[in-house]
LUMDODO-170046 format. One record per residue (C-alpha): x, y, z; residue number from 1. Coordinates in pm, whole numbers, plus 50000, padded with zeros to 5 digits. Each point is the difference from the previous one (the first is absolute). Layout:
<pts>
PT      u      v      w   nr
PT      X      Y      Z  NUM
...
</pts>
This chain:
<pts>
PT      u      v      w   nr
PT  66237  37362  82027    1
PT  49815  49688  49891    2
PT  50033  49623  50012    3
PT  49859  49670  50122    4
PT  49893  49964  50365    5
PT  49810  49714  50163    6
PT  49669  50096  50165    7
PT  49832  49795  50271    8
PT  49646  49892  49899    9
PT  49912  49790  50303   10
PT  50065  49648  50124   11
PT  49808  49837  49716   12
PT  50175  50180  49715   13
PT  50331  50087  50169   14
PT  50249  50230  49829   15
PT  49938  50121  49646   16
PT  50244  50185  49779   17
PT  49879  50346  49892   18
PT  50158  50287  49813   19
PT  50030  50322  50204   20
PT  50071  50354  49878   21
PT  50106  50286  50231   22
PT  49916  50337  49846   23
PT  49871  50339  50119   24
PT  49970  49886  50360   25
PT  49785  49697  49921   26
PT  50079  49630  49978   27
PT  49795  49835  49725   28
PT  49946  49625  49979   29
PT  49959  49824  49664   30
PT  49940  49633  49940   31
PT  50296  49978  49760   32
PT  50255  50223  49834   33
PT  49812  49947  49674   34
PT  49691  50170  50145   35
PT  50219  50292  50103   36
PT  50147  50029  49649   37
PT  49652  49974  49845   38
PT  49889  50297  50218   39
PT  49728  49798  50168   40
PT  49870  50144  50329   41
PT  50175  49889  50318   42
PT  49828  49741  50216   43
PT  50079  50197  50315   44
PT  50155  50339  50077   45
PT  50161  50081  50335   46
PT  50026  50363  50106   47
PT  50333  50023  50184   48
PT  49893  50315  50181   49
PT  49727  49794  50167   50
PT  50214  49691  50063   51
PT  50245  49894  50268   52
PT  50303  49796  49887   53
PT  50069  49712  50239   54
PT  50321  49795  49978   55
PT  49982  49631  50093   56
PT  50301  49940  50230   57
PT  49955  49621  49995   58
PT  49979  49931  49628   59
PT  50266  50204  49813   60
PT  49799  50014  49676   61
PT  49659  50111  50133   62
PT  49843  50338  50077   63
PT  49651  50149  50033   64
PT  49799  50304  49901   65
PT  49741  50090  50265   66
PT  49727  50253  49933   67
PT  50001  50283  50254   68
PT  49625  50061  49944   69
PT  49840  49657  49951   70
PT  50271  49789  50165   71
PT  50016  49754  49710   72
PT  50329  49814  49963   73
PT  50166  49896  49674   74
PT  50273  49739  50054   75
PT  50277  49997  49739   76
PT  50310  49790  49940   77
PT  50301  50028  49767   78
PT  50233  49732  49871   79
PT  50300  50128  50196   80
PT  50072  50218  50302   81
PT  50188  50251  49785   82
PT  49695  50042  49775   83
PT  49781  50064  50304   84
PT  50243  50262  50125   85
PT  49996  50175  49663   86
PT  49619  50012  49997   87
PT  49982  50122  50360   88
PT  50247  50282  49933   89
PT  49807  50110  49691   90
PT  49661  49980  50174   91
PT  50127  50184  50308   92
PT  50158  50276  49791   93
PT  49683  50040  49793   94
PT  49786  50020  50314   95
PT  50232  50256  50161   96
PT  50018  50223  49693   97
PT  49624  50004  49957   98
PT  49976  50200  50319   99
PT  50296  50231  49936  100
PT  49837  50328  49900  101
PT  50340  50160  49946  102
PT  50005  49825  49662  103
PT  49653  50100  49885  104
PT  50019  50367  49916  105
PT  49651  50082  50130  106
PT  49821  50026  50335  107
PT  49684  49787  50042  108
PT  49678  50164  50103  109
PT  49916  49966  50369  110
PT  49768  49713  50083  111
PT  49678  50033  50193  112
PT  50160  49821  50295  113
PT  50279  50256  50009  114
PT  49753  50289  49994  115
PT  49805  49850  50292  116
PT  50317  49952  50200  117
PT  50135  50348  49942  118
PT  49661  50154  50071  119
PT  50004  49821  50333  120
PT  50346  50131  50073  121
PT  49895  50356  49906  122
PT  49701  49988  50228  123
PT  50209  49875  50290  124
PT  50248  50286  49958  125
PT  50338  50045  49852  126
PT  50184  49939  50328  127
PT  49829  49665  50069  128
PT  50267  49735  50053  129
PT  49756  49723  49901  130
PT  50094  50081  49640  131
PT  50312  49787  50038  132
PT  49801  49691  50090  133
PT  49751  50068  49720  134
PT  50284  50041  49752  135
PT  50172  49678  50109  136
PT  49677  49805  49958  137
PT  49981  50111  49637  138
PT  50363  50000  49899  139
PT  50129  49683  50163  140
PT  49690  49778  50012  141
PT  49813  50041  49666  142
PT  49633  50082  50047  143
PT  49769  49728  49861  144
PT  49742  50256  49892  145
PT  50258  50192  49803  146
PT  50118  49682  49820  147
PT  49643  49908  49911  148
PT  49892  50350  49893  149
PT  49957  50052  49629  150
PT  50003  50380  50023  151
PT  50338  50081  50138  152
PT  50184  49675  50072  153
PT  50366  50053  49928  154
PT  50051  49631  49917  155
PT  49722  49998  49741  156
PT  50137  50316  49842  157
PT  50358  49872  49981  158
PT  49910  49647  49891  159
PT  49775  50100  49712  160
PT  50110  49829  49677  161
PT  49936  50334  49823  162
PT  50250  50182  50219  163
PT  50270  50128  49757  164
PT  50255  50042  50278  165
PT  50087  49629  50001  166
PT  50091  49906  49645  167
PT  50313  49812  50108  168
PT  50084  49771  50292  169
PT  50068  50221  50305  170
PT  50354  50027  50131  171
PT  50077  49906  50365  172
PT  49906  50282  50238  173
PT  50271  50180  50193  174
PT  49903  49968  50368  175
PT  50216  50290  50115  176
PT  49839  50224  49741  177
PT  49653  49896  50120  178
PT  50103  50078  50360  179
PT  50099  50351  49895  180
PT  49673  50045  49809  181
PT  49797  49880  50298  182
PT  50183  50234  50240  183
PT  49937  50294  49766  184
PT  49629  49913  49970  185
PT  49959  49972  50378  186
PT  50173  50337  50050  187
PT  49764  50154  49743  188
PT  49701  49853  50183  189
PT  50115  50140  50335  190
PT  50034  50347  49846  191
PT  49664  49980  49822  192
PT  49805  49906  50312  193
PT  50024  50349  50144  194
PT  50005  50211  49685  195
PT  49815  49822  49715  196
PT  49644  49932  49904  197
PT  49822  49668  50047  198
PT  50032  49908  49631  199
PT  50373  50074  50002  200
PT  50048  49791  50315  201
PT  49806  49715  49837  202
PT  50221  50007  49693  203
PT  50318  50004  50210  204
PT  49864  49724  50226  205
PT  49931  49779  49699  206
PT  50352  50067  49876  207
PT  50140  49896  50339  208
PT  49791  49684  49992  209
PT  50128  49916  49653  210
PT  50367  50054  50086  211
PT  49971  49795  50319  212
PT  49835  49711  49821  213
PT  50263  50015  49726  214
PT  50272  49988  50265  215
PT  49838  49701  50172  216
PT  49963  49818  49669  217
PT  50364  50070  49913  218
PT  50111  49868  50339  219
PT  49789  49688  49943  220
PT  50159  49949  49658  221
PT  50346  50047  50149  222
PT  49917  49751  50273  223
PT  49895  49743  49741  224
PT  50321  50062  49810  225
PT  50214  49959  50312  226
PT  49814  49684  50099  227
PT  50046  49864  49652  228
PT  50369  50092  49996  229
PT  50042  49836  50341  230
PT  49824  49690  49871  231
PT  50218  49998  49687  232
PT  50312  50038  50214  233
PT  49886  49713  50222  234
PT  49932  49784  49696  235
PT  50340  50089  49856  236
PT  50169  49913  50329  237
PT  49813  49670  50025  238
PT  50089  49915  49641  239
PT  50364  50087  50066  240
PT  50007  49788  50316  241
PT  49842  49710  49812  242
PT  50256  50034  49723  243
PT  50288  50015  50250  244
PT  49863  49690  50174  245
PT  49973  49819  49667  246
PT  50353  50107  49903  247
PT  50129  49879  50337  248
PT  49822  49670  49944  249
PT  50149  49975  49651  250
PT  50346  50081  50135  251
PT  49966  49704  50237  252
PT  49870  49783  49718  253
PT  50204  49680  49965  254
PT  50016  49725  49741  255
PT  50215  49693  49949  256
PT  50233  50209  49785  257
PT  50050  50281  50254  258
PT  50036  49777  50307  259
PT  50301  49785  49901  260
PT  50297  50057  50232  261
PT  50237  49936  49708  262
PT  49910  50064  49637  263
PT  50175  50063  49671  264
PT  50039  50374  50060  265
PT  50240  49905  50281  266
PT  50195  49791  49751  267
PT  50028  50297  49763  268
PT  50106  50230  50284  269
PT  50285  49767  50103  270
PT  50119  49925  49646  271
PT  50353  50121  49929  272
PT  50200  50048  49683  273
PT  50317  49798  49965  274
PT  50214  50043  49687  275
PT  49702  50164  49830  276
PT  49768  49708  50077  277
PT  49717  49998  50259  278
PT  50046  49760  50291  279
PT  49678  49899  50182  280
PT  50012  49923  50375  281
PT  49948  49624  50033  282
PT  49833  49966  50341  283
PT  49764  50297  49950  284
PT  49899  49862  49660  285
PT  49927  49655  50142  286
PT  49801  50150  50289  287
PT  49791  50207  49755  288
PT  49928  49684  49796  289
PT  49914  49805  50316  290
PT  49749  50263  50115  291
PT  49850  50010  49652  292
PT  49884  49639  50044  293
PT  49726  50144  50223  294
PT  49838  50135  49683  295
PT  49907  49648  49888  296
PT  49873  49906  50346  297
PT  49763  50301  50012  298
PT  49878  49995  49643  299
PT  50016  49676  49804  300
PT  50030  49724  50259  301
PT  50076  49670  49823  302
PT  49927  50130  49649  303
PT  50356  50129  49962  304
PT  50165  49746  50226  305
PT  50246  49883  49727  306
PT  50127  50355  49946  307
PT  50019  50069  50371  308
PT  50186  49678  50070  309
PT  50241  50072  49717  310
PT  50085  50343  50147  311
PT  50038  49863  50352  312
PT  50217  49711  49882  313
PT  50239  50225  49812  314
PT  50032  50235  50299  315
PT  50099  49697  50209  316
PT  50261  49887  49747  317
PT  50172  50341  49998  318
PT  50004  50020  50380  319
PT  50149  49649  50017  320
PT  50281  50086  49759  321
PT  50080  50317  50194  322
PT  50012  49809  50326  323
PT  50207  49703  49879  324
PT  50252  50203  49804  325
PT  50115  50186  50309  326
PT  50102  50292  49780  327
PT  49775  50257  50163  328
PT  49852  50126  49675  329
PT  49843  50345  50033  330
PT  49871  50042  49645  331
PT  49825  49771  49753  332
PT  50254  50073  49727  333
PT  50277  49867  50227  334
PT  49823  49664  50027  335
PT  49952  49967  49624  336
PT  50356  50114  49927  337
PT  50135  49743  50249  338
PT  49810  49709  49839  339
PT  50076  50106  49641  340
PT  50372  50037  50075  341
PT  50001  49639  50125  342
PT  49766  49879  49725  343
PT  49749  49892  50264  344
PT  49709  50205  49869  345
PT  49812  49748  49780  346
PT  49872  49745  50249  347
PT  49634  50001  50122  348
PT  50102  50069  50359  349
PT  50231  50293  49928  350
PT  49925  50351  50118  351
PT  50047  50127  49644  352
PT  49716  49787  49862  353
PT  49782  50057  50308  354
PT  50038  50378  49966  355
PT  49927  49976  49628  356
PT  49667  49820  50051  357
PT  49916  50215  50300  358
PT  50043  50312  49789  359
PT  49782  49853  49723  360
PT  49717  49939  50249  361
PT  50039  50349  50145  362
PT  49986  50154  49653  363
PT  49664  49827  49939  364
PT  49859  50124  50331  365
PT  50126  50352  49939  366
PT  49844  50005  49653  367
PT  49671  49868  50143  368
PT  49982  50278  50259  369
PT  50057  50265  49734  370
PT  49749  49838  49763  371
PT  49722  49994  50256  372
PT  50021  50360  50126  373
PT  50166  50213  49732  374
PT  49752  50235  49832  375
PT  50119  49930  49644  376
PT  50011  49621  50044  377
PT  49757  49805  49776  378
PT  49943  49753  50286  379
PT  49946  50255  50279  380
PT  49783  49862  50284  381
PT  50000  49654  49833  382
PT  50219  49776  50217  383
PT  49974  49685  49788  384
PT  50084  50173  49673  385
PT  50280  50198  50169  386
PT  50166  49682  50128  387
PT  49966  49812  49671  388
PT  50145  50294  49807  389
PT  50299  50026  50235  390
PT  50061  49624  49993  391
PT  49983  49978  49621  392
PT  50242  50291  49954  393
PT  50262  49908  50257  394
PT  49989  49645  50130  395
PT  49819  49771  49755  396
PT  50300  49982  49764  397
PT  50207  49839  50279  398
PT  49743  49721  50064  399
PT  49921  49690  49798  400
PT  49652  49959  49858  401
PT  49876  49790  50295  402
PT  50104  50258  50259  403
PT  49854  50278  49785  404
PT  49666  49821  49989  405
PT  49993  49946  50377  406
PT  50086  50366  50065  407
PT  49735  50133  49765  408
PT  49732  49777  50149  409
PT  50091  50123  50346  410
PT  50010  50365  49899  411
PT  49644  49978  49872  412
PT  49895  49935  50361  413
PT  50157  50319  50129  414
PT  49758  50194  50229  415
PT  49833  50317  49873  416
PT  50134  50352  50036  417
PT  49746  50065  50277  418
PT  50145  49707  50195  419
PT  50352  50125  49924  420
PT  49914  50347  50129  421
PT  49838  49881  50320  422
PT  50278  49751  50077  423
PT  50272  50262  49952  424
PT  49829  50264  50218  425
PT  50042  49941  50373  426
PT  49675  49877  50151  427
PT  49969  50279  50257  428
PT  50039  50267  49731  429
PT  49733  49828  49790  430
PT  49759  49989  50295  431
PT  50070  50366  50088  432
PT  49928  50107  49642  433
PT  49682  49795  49986  434
PT  49884  50142  50334  435
PT  50008  50358  49869  436
PT  49693  49928  49788  437
PT  50134  50232  49730  438
PT  49917  49909  49642  439
PT  50356  50044  49874  440
PT  50190  49830  50283  441
PT  50098  49700  49785  442
PT  50138  50227  49728  443
PT  50215  50180  50257  444
PT  50140  49672  50130  445
PT  50058  49873  49648  446
PT  50190  50316  49896  447
PT  50223  49975  50305  448
PT  50063  49632  49942  449
PT  50094  50066  49636  450
PT  50245  50262  50123  451
PT  50155  49743  50235  452
PT  50023  49741  49722  453
PT  50186  50243  49775  454
PT  50233  50107  50281  455
PT  50079  49633  50064  456
PT  50028  49874  49641  457
PT  50214  50285  49859  458
PT  50314  49918  50204  459
PT  49920  49631  49953  460
PT  50025  50061  49625  461
PT  50334  50179  50045  462
PT  50145  49699  50185  463
PT  49866  49754  49741  464
PT  50152  50198  49712  465
PT  50340  50028  50171  466
PT  50016  49624  50053  467
PT  49884  49932  49646  468
PT  50270  50232  49869  469
PT  50261  49819  50208  470
PT  49904  49660  49854  471
PT  49999  50147  49652  472
PT  50353  50125  50054  473
PT  50104  49648  50109  474
PT  49820  49862  49692  475
PT  49803  49766  50226  476
PT  49651  50130  49926  477
PT  50017  50201  49677  478
</pts>
């Protein structure tokens, strides 16, 4: 395994990126990957058999290698917690397998320390129970003299770069297998104490020491793996909880378009078909138009006052006709049919003309909303250009040149898309998103707002097209 890891150089220099290579039980440090590829010598080499791997439980990307002989500490850091866990698993497995003699195929020669210990045991007598304590001091707590000895140190023998037994990265050690090996070695030692020579006891004792240390190293590696897995699970749970909290916040996200008690989707839902023609509910339609006036109040203020006043005035005219007629009209088509049948549909104060101009204004607003948020729109996120384009296509042809000029001058003063977005998003939602401190919070709010705009404008477009079709059929607005 190899890759970039940050190494701590002190408070003056801080963290520096280095290129590390794990091979044959050693961790080599190069200044860059280029030096590694050019076969330049490593700046530092860490012998894993003589190092303790320490996991930082506070910072999820940091860990340390501590020398078991000199006590020196090398602080390391990865870019992510998952990278650290991968390195720790590989380092722990390499350290454990270095001490697993079941994979070597040869028995090391007994060290001088082992000979001294077994000689002492032989002199004291085969039945001396102090052997157990002497054995535990060697097998469970590694002897400093043995680690530092150049004659028979097991670590030095196994960690030699010339050792042909470690050509490839070692596989994770099976702890249960090591337990069985250790039990067998201890049984052999107990039998040899009373029947074997000193040299034979020394060889068996060294074998017991090796198997015990391999078992301890494997347990340490497993512990690191479990700690890392637990940390990964905790991180996953925290990430999931954060995502659920964000989704809950997004579900409660409100905009002008999602908060209207009556909108054009309600009009579509209550539309019926009569003699093959759609009939739109009159009161629900007028309520949806009335609530839509809040759009101008939140976004444009006085800039679009003429358009707002025109919509409000036409709503009032239709309500007045419905009230004075006493007919109890339920659908817009009934009102228009009633006036046309009596040839009362051409005057400026008729419901037919009021509905006609109201629908023209709604068509412009619907087109604007689609222009400003639709992905394939050439004026996406440009409020001024979106309004001018919608006005030129749908309403300008019904105005004289003076009105056209006044409208176009006013539309050039339309606030920016950023102002549009912030005015449409409820203030509390905006503050909650800003308070998260996340870099992408505005993008999340914008995406949700765009979704609300589309959900609002699509049925609005359906209503506009149905009314336009009705007037076309009456040959009033071809």
